[in-house]
C-alpha positions as CSV (number, residue, x, y, z in Angstrom):
1,X,198.4,221.5,32.0
2,X,195.1,220.3,33.4
3,X,193.3,222.5,35.9
4,X,194.4,220.5,39.0
5,X,198.1,220.7,38.1
6,X,197.7,224.4,37.3
7,X,196.0,225.0,40.7
8,X,198.8,223.0,42.4
9,X,201.6,225.0,40.7
10,X,199.9,228.3,41.5
11,X,199.3,227.2,45.1
12,X,202.9,226.4,45.6
13,X,203.9,229.7,44.1
14,X,201.5,231.5,46.3
15,X,202.9,229.7,49.4
16,X,206.3,230.9,48.4
17,X,205.4,234.6,47.9
18,X,202.1,235.5,49.6
19,X,202.5,233.8,53.1
20,X,206.1,234.7,53.9
21,X,205.3,237.5,56.4
22,X,202.5,235.8,58.3
23,X,204.3,232.5,58.0
24,X,207.4,233.7,60.0
25,X,205.3,235.2,62.8
26,X,205.6,232.1,65.0
27,X,209.3,233.0,65.5
28,X,208.3,235.9,67.8
29,X,204.5,236.3,68.2
30,X,203.8,234.1,71.2
31,X,207.1,234.9,72.9
32,X,206.3,238.7,72.7
33,X,202.8,238.1,74.0
34,X,204.4,237.0,77.3
35,X,206.8,239.9,77.4
36,X,207.1,240.9,81.1
37,X,206.4,244.5,80.2
38,X,202.8,243.6,79.5
39,X,202.3,242.4,83.1
40,X,200.7,239.0,82.1
41,X,201.8,236.1,84.3
42,X,202.7,232.8,82.7
43,X,200.3,230.1,83.8
44,X,197.8,227.7,82.2
45,X,195.0,230.2,82.2
46,X,197.0,232.9,80.4
47,X,198.4,230.4,77.9
48,X,194.9,229.2,77.0
49,X,193.7,232.8,76.9
50,X,196.4,234.1,74.6
51,X,196.2,231.1,72.2
52,X,192.4,231.5,72.1
53,X,192.8,235.2,71.2
54,X,195.3,234.3,68.5
55,X,193.1,231.6,67.0
56,X,190.0,233.9,66.8
57,X,192.1,236.9,65.6
58,X,193.4,234.8,62.7
59,X,189.8,233.6,62.0
60,X,188.2,237.0,62.1
61,X,190.9,239.2,60.5
62,X,192.5,236.9,58.0
63,X,190.1,234.1,57.2
64,X,186.8,236.0,57.3
65,X,187.8,239.5,56.5
66,X,190.5,238.9,53.8
67,X,189.8,235.4,52.4
68,X,186.0,235.8,52.3
69,X,185.2,239.5,51.9
70,X,188.2,241.6,50.8
71,X,189.0,239.2,48.0
72,X,185.6,239.9,46.5
73,X,186.5,243.6,46.3
74,X,188.9,243.1,43.4
75,X,189.7,245.7,40.8
76,X,189.7,243.7,37.6
77,X,191.3,240.8,39.5
78,X,193.8,243.0,41.3
79,X,193.9,243.6,45.1
80,X,195.8,245.7,47.6
81,X,195.3,249.1,49.1
82,X,195.8,251.2,45.9
83,X,193.7,248.8,43.7
84,X,190.9,249.1,46.3
85,X,191.3,252.9,46.4
86,X,191.1,253.1,42.6
87,X,187.9,251.1,42.8
88,X,186.3,253.1,45.7
89,X,187.1,256.5,44.2
90,X,185.0,255.7,41.2
91,X,182.0,255.8,43.6
92,X,182.2,259.6,43.9
93,X,182.6,262.4,41.5
94,X,186.1,263.8,41.2
95,X,186.6,267.0,43.1
96,X,184.0,266.2,45.8
97,X,184.9,266.0,49.4
98,X,184.0,262.3,49.5
99,X,186.3,261.6,46.6
100,X,189.1,263.5,48.3
101,X,188.6,261.4,51.5
102,X,188.8,258.1,49.6
103,X,192.0,259.2,47.8
104,X,193.5,260.5,51.1
105,X,192.7,257.3,52.9
106,X,194.2,255.2,50.1
107,X,197.4,257.3,50.1
108,X,197.7,257.1,53.9
109,X,197.2,253.3,53.8
110,X,199.8,253.0,51.0
111,X,202.2,255.2,53.0
112,X,201.9,252.9,56.0
113,X,202.9,250.0,53.9
114,X,206.4,251.5,53.5
115,X,206.7,251.5,57.3
116,X,205.8,247.9,57.4
117,X,208.2,247.1,54.5
118,X,211.1,248.5,56.6
119,X,210.2,246.6,59.9
120,X,209.3,243.2,58.4
121,X,212.7,242.3,57.0
122,X,214.4,243.6,60.2
123,X,212.3,241.7,62.8
124,X,212.1,238.5,60.7
125,X,215.8,238.2,60.0
126,X,216.8,239.2,63.5
127,X,214.4,236.7,65.1
128,X,215.8,233.9,63.0
129,X,219.4,234.7,63.7
130,X,218.7,235.0,67.4
131,X,218.4,231.3,67.5
132,X,222.2,231.2,67.5
133,X,222.1,232.5,71.1
134,X,220.6,229.1,72.1
135,X,223.6,227.3,70.6
136,X,226.1,229.3,72.7
137,X,225.9,232.7,74.5
138,X,229.1,233.5,72.7
139,X,227.0,234.2,69.6
140,X,225.1,237.1,71.3
141,X,227.4,239.8,70.1
142,X,227.4,238.5,66.5
143,X,223.6,238.4,66.0
144,X,223.3,242.1,65.0
145,X,226.2,242.1,62.4
146,X,225.1,238.8,61.0
147,X,221.6,240.1,60.5
148,X,222.8,243.3,58.9
149,X,225.1,241.3,56.6
150,X,222.2,239.1,55.4
151,X,220.0,242.1,54.8
152,X,222.7,244.0,52.8
153,X,223.3,240.9,50.7
154,X,219.5,240.6,50.1
155,X,219.2,244.2,48.8
156,X,222.4,244.0,46.7
157,X,221.1,241.1,44.7
158,X,217.8,242.9,43.9
159,X,219.1,244.5,40.8
160,X,219.7,241.0,39.3
161,X,216.0,240.1,39.7
162,X,214.4,237.2,41.6
163,X,213.3,234.9,38.7
164,X,216.0,232.3,39.4
165,X,215.7,232.4,43.2
166,X,211.9,232.5,43.0
167,X,211.7,228.9,41.7
168,X,212.9,227.7,45.1
169,X,210.6,230.0,47.2
170,X,207.6,227.7,47.0
171,X,209.3,224.4,47.9
172,X,211.3,226.0,50.7
173,X,208.1,227.6,52.2
174,X,206.2,224.3,51.8
175,X,209.0,222.7,53.8
176,X,208.9,225.5,56.3
177,X,205.1,225.2,57.0
178,X,205.4,221.4,57.1
179,X,208.1,221.8,59.7
180,X,206.0,224.2,61.7
181,X,203.2,221.6,61.8
182,X,205.5,218.8,62.8
183,X,207.1,220.8,65.6
184,X,203.7,221.8,66.9
185,X,202.3,218.2,66.8
186,X,205.3,216.9,68.6
187,X,204.4,219.1,71.6
188,X,200.6,218.9,71.4
189,X,200.6,215.1,71.7
190,X,202.4,215.5,75.0
191,X,199.8,218.0,76.3
192,X,196.6,217.6,74.2
193,X,194.6,219.6,76.7
194,X,196.1,222.7,75.0
195,X,193.4,222.3,72.3
196,X,190.9,223.6,74.8
197,X,192.1,227.0,73.8
198,X,190.0,226.7,70.7
199,X,187.1,227.5,73.0
200,X,186.3,231.3,72.7
201,X,185.4,231.3,76.4
202,X,189.2,231.4,77.3
203,X,189.5,234.6,75.3
204,X,186.7,236.1,77.2
205,X,188.1,234.9,80.5
206,X,191.5,236.3,79.6
207,X,190.0,239.8,79.2
208,X,187.8,239.6,82.3
209,X,190.7,238.6,84.6
210,X,193.4,240.9,83.2
211,X,191.5,243.8,81.7
212,X,193.9,246.6,80.7
213,X,196.9,244.3,80.7
214,X,195.1,241.9,78.3
215,X,194.2,244.8,76.0
216,X,197.8,245.9,76.0
217,X,198.9,242.4,75.2
218,X,196.8,242.6,72.0
219,X,199.6,244.8,70.7
220,X,201.8,241.7,70.7
221,X,199.1,239.2,69.7
222,X,198.5,241.2,66.5
223,X,201.9,239.9,65.3
224,X,200.2,236.6,64.4
225,X,198.1,238.4,61.8
226,X,200.7,240.7,60.3
227,X,201.0,239.8,56.6
228,X,197.2,239.1,56.3
229,X,196.9,242.1,53.9
230,X,199.4,240.4,51.6
231,X,196.8,237.7,50.8
232,X,194.7,240.4,49.3
233,X,197.5,242.5,47.8
234,X,199.0,239.5,45.8
235,X,195.6,238.3,44.5
236,X,196.4,239.6,41.0
237,X,199.5,237.5,40.8
238,X,198.0,234.1,41.7
239,X,194.2,234.5,41.9
240,X,191.7,233.9,44.6
241,X,191.5,230.1,44.4
242,X,195.2,229.2,44.9
243,X,195.6,231.7,47.8
244,X,192.5,230.3,49.5
245,X,193.5,226.7,48.8
246,X,197.0,227.4,50.2
247,X,195.7,229.0,53.3
248,X,193.1,226.4,54.2
249,X,195.1,223.3,53.1
250,X,198.6,224.1,54.6
251,X,199.3,227.5,55.9
252,X,196.6,228.1,58.5
253,X,196.7,224.5,60.0
254,X,200.5,224.7,60.2
255,X,200.4,228.1,62.0
256,X,197.8,227.0,64.4
257,X,199.6,223.7,65.2
258,X,202.8,225.5,65.8
259,X,201.3,228.2,68.1
260,X,199.4,225.5,70.0
261,X,202.6,223.5,70.2
262,X,204.5,226.4,71.6
263,X,201.7,226.8,74.2
264,X,201.9,223.1,75.1
265,X,205.7,223.6,75.7
266,X,205.1,226.5,77.9
267,X,202.6,224.5,80.0
268,X,205.4,221.9,80.6
269,X,208.3,224.3,80.9
270,X,207.8,228.0,81.8
271,X,211.5,228.6,81.2
272,X,210.9,228.0,77.5
273,X,209.3,231.4,77.2
274,X,212.6,232.9,76.3
275,X,212.3,231.4,72.8
276,X,209.5,228.8,72.6
277,X,209.8,228.4,68.9
278,X,213.4,227.1,68.8
279,X,213.0,225.2,72.1
280,X,210.3,223.0,70.5
281,X,213.0,221.5,68.3
282,X,215.3,218.7,69.6
283,X,218.9,219.7,70.2
284,X,220.2,218.0,67.1
285,X,217.8,220.0,64.9
286,X,218.6,223.4,66.3
287,X,221.1,224.5,63.7
288,X,219.1,223.1,60.7
289,X,216.1,225.0,62.1
290,X,218.0,228.2,62.3
291,X,219.1,227.7,58.7
292,X,215.6,227.0,57.6
293,X,214.1,229.9,59.6
294,X,216.7,232.2,58.1
295,X,215.8,231.1,54.6
296,X,212.1,231.6,55.4
297,X,212.7,235.1,56.7
298,X,214.8,236.0,53.7
299,X,211.9,234.8,51.4
300,X,209.4,236.8,53.6
301,X,211.6,239.9,53.2
302,X,211.9,239.4,49.5
303,X,208.2,239.3,49.2
304,X,207.9,242.6,51.1
305,X,210.6,244.2,49.0
306,X,208.9,243.1,45.7
307,X,205.6,244.4,47.2
308,X,207.2,247.8,47.8
309,X,208.4,247.9,44.2
310,X,205.0,246.9,42.9
311,X,203.2,249.4,45.1
312,X,205.6,252.2,44.0
313,X,205.0,251.4,40.4
314,X,201.2,251.6,40.9
315,X,201.6,254.9,42.9
316,X,203.6,256.4,40.0
317,X,200.9,255.4,37.5
318,X,198.2,256.8,39.7
319,X,200.1,260.1,40.0
320,X,201.0,259.7,43.7
321,X,204.8,259.6,43.2
322,X,207.4,261.0,40.8
323,X,208.5,258.8,37.8
324,X,211.3,256.9,39.5
325,X,213.6,254.9,37.3
326,X,212.3,251.4,36.9
327,X,214.4,248.5,35.7
328,X,212.8,245.4,34.3
329,X,214.7,242.3,35.5
330,X,212.8,239.8,33.4
331,X,211.9,240.4,29.8
332,X,209.0,238.0,29.9
333,X,207.5,239.1,33.3
334,X,206.5,242.8,33.4
335,X,205.9,242.4,37.2
336,X,209.5,241.6,38.0
337,X,211.0,245.1,38.5
338,X,213.7,246.9,40.4
339,X,213.5,250.5,41.6
340,X,216.9,251.6,42.8
341,X,215.6,254.6,44.8
342,X,213.2,252.5,46.8
343,X,215.7,249.6,47.2
344,X,218.4,251.7,48.8
345,X,215.9,253.8,50.8
346,X,214.5,250.6,52.3
347,X,217.9,249.2,53.1
348,X,219.0,252.4,54.9
349,X,215.8,252.4,57.0
350,X,216.2,248.7,57.9
351,X,219.8,249.0,58.9
352,X,218.9,252.0,61.1
353,X,216.2,249.9,62.7
354,X,218.5,247.1,63.5
355,X,221.1,249.4,64.9
356,X,218.6,251.4,67.0
357,X,216.5,248.5,68.3
358,X,219.2,245.7,68.3
359,X,216.9,242.7,68.9
360,X,213.5,241.3,67.8
361,X,211.9,242.0,71.2
362,X,212.6,245.7,70.9
363,X,211.4,245.7,67.3
364,X,208.2,243.9,68.2
365,X,207.2,247.1,70.1
366,X,207.4,249.0,66.8
367,X,205.6,246.4,64.8
368,X,201.9,246.2,64.2
369,X,200.8,249.9,64.1
370,X,201.4,250.4,60.4
371,X,199.8,247.0,59.5
372,X,196.7,247.7,61.5
373,X,196.3,251.2,60.1
374,X,196.3,249.7,56.6
375,X,194.0,246.9,57.6
376,X,191.5,249.4,59.2
377,X,191.6,251.6,56.0
378,X,190.8,248.5,53.9
379,X,187.7,247.9,56.0
380,X,186.5,251.5,55.6
381,X,187.0,251.4,51.8
382,X,185.3,248.0,51.7
383,X,182.1,249.6,53.1
384,X,182.1,252.1,50.2
385,X,182.4,249.3,47.7
386,X,179.7,247.2,49.4
387,X,177.2,250.1,49.4
388,X,177.9,251.9,46.1
389,X,179.3,249.2,43.7
390,X,177.8,245.9,45.1
391,X,174.5,247.7,45.9
392,X,174.2,246.0,49.3
393,X,171.6,247.1,51.8
394,X,173.2,250.0,53.8
395,X,172.2,248.5,57.2
396,X,173.4,245.0,56.3
397,X,176.7,246.3,55.0
398,X,177.1,248.7,57.9
399,X,176.4,245.9,60.5
400,X,178.9,243.6,58.8
401,X,181.6,246.2,58.5
402,X,181.0,247.4,62.0
403,X,181.8,243.9,63.3
404,X,185.0,243.7,61.3
405,X,185.9,247.3,62.3
406,X,185.5,246.6,66.0
407,X,188.2,243.9,65.7
408,X,190.5,246.2,63.7
409,X,190.1,249.0,66.2
410,X,190.7,246.8,69.2
411,X,194.1,245.7,67.8
412,X,194.9,249.2,66.4
413,X,194.3,250.9,69.7
414,X,196.4,248.3,71.5
415,X,199.3,248.9,69.1
416,X,199.0,252.6,69.8
417,X,200.2,252.0,73.4
418,X,203.5,251.0,71.9
419,X,204.2,254.4,70.3
420,X,206.7,255.5,73.0
421,X,208.5,252.1,72.8
422,X,209.3,252.3,69.1
423,X,205.9,252.5,67.5
424,X,206.7,256.0,66.5
425,X,209.1,254.8,63.8
426,X,206.6,253.3,61.3
427,X,204.3,256.2,62.0
428,X,207.1,258.7,61.1
429,X,207.9,256.7,58.0
430,X,204.2,256.6,57.0
431,X,203.7,260.4,57.8
432,X,206.7,261.2,55.6
433,X,205.5,259.1,52.7
434,X,202.0,260.5,53.0
435,X,203.3,264.0,52.9
436,X,205.4,263.1,49.8
437,X,202.5,261.4,48.0
438,X,199.9,264.1,48.8
439,X,202.4,266.9,47.9
440,X,203.3,265.3,44.6
441,X,199.7,264.7,43.6
442,X,198.6,268.3,44.6
443,X,201.7,269.8,42.9
444,X,201.1,267.9,39.6
445,X,197.5,269.2,39.7
446,X,198.7,272.8,40.1
447,X,201.3,272.4,37.3
448,X,198.8,270.7,35.0
449,X,196.2,273.5,35.6
450,X,198.7,276.3,35.0
451,X,200.1,274.7,31.8
452,X,196.7,273.7,30.3
453,X,194.5,276.5,31.3
454,X,196.1,278.9,28.9
455,X,196.5,276.4,26.1
456,X,195.2,277.4,22.7
457,X,192.3,275.1,21.4
458,X,193.9,272.5,19.1
459,X,191.1,272.5,16.5
460,X,191.3,276.2,16.0
461,X,195.1,276.0,15.7
462,X,194.9,273.3,13.0
463,X,192.4,275.4,11.0
464,X,194.8,278.5,11.2
465,X,197.7,276.4,10.0
466,X,195.6,275.1,7.1
467,X,194.9,278.7,6.1
468,X,198.5,279.9,6.5
469,X,201.7,279.1,4.6
470,X,203.8,277.5,7.4
471,X,206.5,275.3,5.7
472,X,206.1,271.6,6.2
473,X,209.0,269.1,6.1
474,X,209.1,265.3,5.7
475,X,208.8,263.1,8.7
476,X,206.6,262.9,11.8
477,X,206.7,265.1,14.9
478,X,205.3,263.6,18.1
479,X,204.4,266.1,20.8
480,X,203.6,264.7,24.2
481,X,201.0,266.4,26.4
482,X,198.6,265.8,29.2
483,X,195.9,267.9,27.4
484,X,195.0,266.4,24.0
485,X,192.5,269.2,23.3
486,X,195.0,272.0,23.6
487,X,198.2,272.9,21.6
488,X,201.2,271.6,23.5
489,X,203.7,274.3,24.6
490,X,206.5,272.3,22.9
491,X,204.7,272.6,19.6
492,X,204.3,276.4,19.9
493,X,208.0,276.7,20.9
494,X,209.1,274.6,18.0
495,X,207.0,276.6,15.6
496,X,208.2,279.9,17.1
497,X,211.9,279.1,16.9
498,X,212.2,276.8,13.9
499,X,209.2,278.3,11.9
500,X,208.5,274.9,10.4
501,X,206.2,271.9,11.0
502,X,206.5,268.2,10.2
503,X,204.4,266.8,7.4
504,X,202.6,264.7,10.0
505,X,202.1,266.1,13.5
506,X,200.9,263.8,16.3
507,X,199.6,265.1,19.6
508,X,200.2,262.2,22.0
509,X,198.5,261.9,25.4
510,X,199.2,259.0,27.8
511,X,196.2,258.6,30.0
512,X,196.3,256.6,33.3
513,X,193.2,254.7,34.2
514,X,192.1,253.5,37.6
515,X,192.0,249.8,36.5
516,X,195.0,247.4,36.5
517,X,195.2,246.9,32.8
518,X,193.5,248.3,29.8
519,X,192.3,245.7,27.2
520,X,194.6,245.7,24.2
521,X,191.8,246.5,21.8
522,X,190.8,249.6,23.7
523,X,194.0,251.2,24.7
524,X,194.8,253.3,21.6
525,X,192.4,255.9,20.2
526,X,193.3,257.9,17.1
527,X,191.6,261.1,15.9
528,X,192.4,262.5,12.4
529,X,192.0,266.3,12.6
530,X,193.0,266.7,9.0
531,X,195.8,268.7,7.4
532,X,198.4,266.2,8.7
533,X,197.4,266.5,12.4
534,X,196.5,263.5,14.5
535,X,195.6,263.0,18.2
536,X,196.6,259.7,19.8
537,X,195.2,258.9,23.2
538,X,196.9,255.8,24.8
539,X,195.3,254.5,27.9
540,X,197.2,252.5,30.5
541,X,196.2,250.8,33.8
542,X,198.1,251.3,37.1
543,X,199.8,247.9,36.7
544,X,201.3,248.9,33.3
545,X,204.2,251.1,32.3
546,X,203.8,253.0,29.1
547,X,206.2,252.0,26.3
548,X,205.8,254.7,23.6
549,X,207.7,252.9,20.7
550,X,205.7,249.7,21.3
551,X,202.5,251.7,21.4
552,X,203.3,253.5,18.1
553,X,204.0,250.1,16.6
554,X,200.6,248.9,17.7
555,X,199.1,251.9,15.8
556,X,199.6,249.9,12.6
557,X,196.5,247.9,13.6
558,X,194.6,251.1,12.9
559,X,196.4,251.7,9.6
560,X,198.9,254.3,11.0
561,X,202.5,253.4,10.6
562,X,205.6,254.9,12.2
563,X,209.2,254.8,11.0
564,X,211.2,255.5,14.2
565,X,214.1,256.9,12.1
566,X,211.7,259.4,10.5
567,X,210.0,260.3,13.8
568,X,211.1,263.1,16.3
569,X,209.7,263.4,19.8
570,X,209.2,266.7,21.4
571,X,208.9,266.7,25.2
572,X,208.1,269.7,27.4
573,X,210.3,269.9,30.5
574,X,209.0,272.2,33.2
575,X,211.3,274.3,35.3
576,X,209.4,274.8,38.5
577,X,209.7,277.8,40.8
578,X,208.2,277.9,44.3
579,X,206.4,281.1,45.1
580,X,204.7,282.4,48.3
581,X,201.5,283.0,46.2
582,X,201.3,279.4,45.0
583,X,198.6,276.8,45.6
584,X,200.5,275.0,48.5
585,X,202.4,276.0,51.6
586,X,205.9,277.3,50.6
587,X,207.7,274.3,52.2
588,X,205.5,271.9,50.3
589,X,206.3,273.7,47.1
590,X,210.0,273.4,47.8
591,X,209.5,269.7,48.5
592,X,207.6,269.3,45.2
593,X,210.4,271.0,43.3
594,X,213.0,268.7,45.0
595,X,210.9,265.6,44.1
596,X,210.6,266.8,40.5
597,X,214.4,266.7,40.3
598,X,214.3,263.0,41.4
599,X,211.9,262.1,38.6
600,X,213.5,260.3,35.6
601,X,213.1,262.1,32.3
602,X,209.9,261.4,30.4
603,X,211.9,260.1,27.5
604,X,213.7,257.5,29.6
605,X,210.6,256.4,31.6
606,X,208.5,256.0,28.4
607,X,211.4,254.2,26.7
608,X,211.8,256.7,23.8
609,X,215.1,256.5,22.0
610,X,217.3,259.3,23.3
611,X,218.6,260.2,19.8
612,X,215.0,260.9,18.7
613,X,214.0,263.3,21.5
614,X,214.0,267.1,21.6
615,X,213.3,268.7,25.0
616,X,211.9,272.2,25.2
617,X,211.8,273.9,28.6
618,X,209.0,275.9,30.2
619,X,209.2,277.9,33.4
620,X,206.2,277.3,35.7
621,X,205.6,279.2,39.0
622,X,203.7,277.0,41.5
């Protein structure tokens, strides 16, 4: 495949996955900007003003911020809030206050993503199905159950994987964006004066005339840029060039044409404000448009769900979440995964949203806060990368980031006015997830310290074994530990109770790095301590999931072979007890203990054959 064909294929794939969220915003963004609750009258001046704000918001926050600058802040080709956090935290020594703040900001931004992942499918599918109300008012009472039915079906099929359906995502979304452009052009040609809204003067005039009401309206205008962070987060799947090419060649022009087309329609018919998107279409095309919009919103929802799975996997590898069970739905594509706990948790949250808020207008009040918090955190972390890693001049970097941050904060503060109208929901979800992630990270640090601090030095232990007469039996014993320099508790317990050691003893430590993937040639390090003792350090990136049998098979490249039928794995399983004298508040300790029960067994997560595993328990007070 030549380079042009490859770019074309990747661009179509990116259009099908990356742009789903921002691509379905025309269903509700302009309509909600003229929500009567904002106090903005519908006239030519306000139409020009809001469209101008939308155009310059997409230019500043999506095109300039994400396409130009954020995509340069890649972590070995990967993007997204956790990849950026992993990159930024290298700038400061571990244990320092600055390092803590970077990690905390990253966790909080990731936590906010889960709030967005619940709202996006709900508002997208609801807004698409609401088109049925224009066919006949009799459909009004069926919108909510139809939307819930579609969402349930979407989550039920997740366990089967998305490989087969994914082939159709790109072409359907290309059709969707083409249709957006055609609908927009059909209205613009009837009122070409709407293009005057490209002039930034109308944005300024809008704020001068309406002041506070205009600022509040930004909380709805922000809907046109939701999904912008996905362009950065999915960079590792498609690369910079296809995403940029897809945005500039099709997505951005189609979105602008559609928004301006809706504006032209509103100039001609103020009554169209009840649903300007669908009312752009001729009567005969209404039902096909509803079907196409529903397909587009399902694809957008699928992209968000897959993003939640991917983010969760990264969080597990970085030590922010317990080891949830991960199922691989495609043997050839490691990125296609299914996490049951996250899947059903998202579905319950989404159904609750639909039942509580009932329509897309009510949900729009809750939308935007989580997105803007994540986007604002991206900007702050970008400054760290610019100054410390890129070695930019502090004043130049600060001036540039300040300009971006002003835009972020304008929209963020505007969305904060919607807290009492439903904006509290994503904040609650984000606060819960941040508490869970920070508690798990802190709890694992406490457990690791208590288990490892009293560990016997491994080299001294090996020397004592060499001088003694401990019986050795044929075979290999693999003892998993987080401290490769100390004697694992499982090894001591085995020696104490069975009074025997294997002929070959392997101390195995799986080390998570803050890069996406560790090069194949660098991920295994073997130390021969003599007397049949070996230390293996296997390094993995946050986009990888350790596979212990596969890793041991790779050890043959360093002349160390393993016969799985002659190898036994010893895993230490901690029994955690919350105590008032622990390193966290007692309620957080109880939360940590509860989360530890949710974690899948190490043997299952690392794909160790169950008939080769011996678990030895240790009681740890935290």
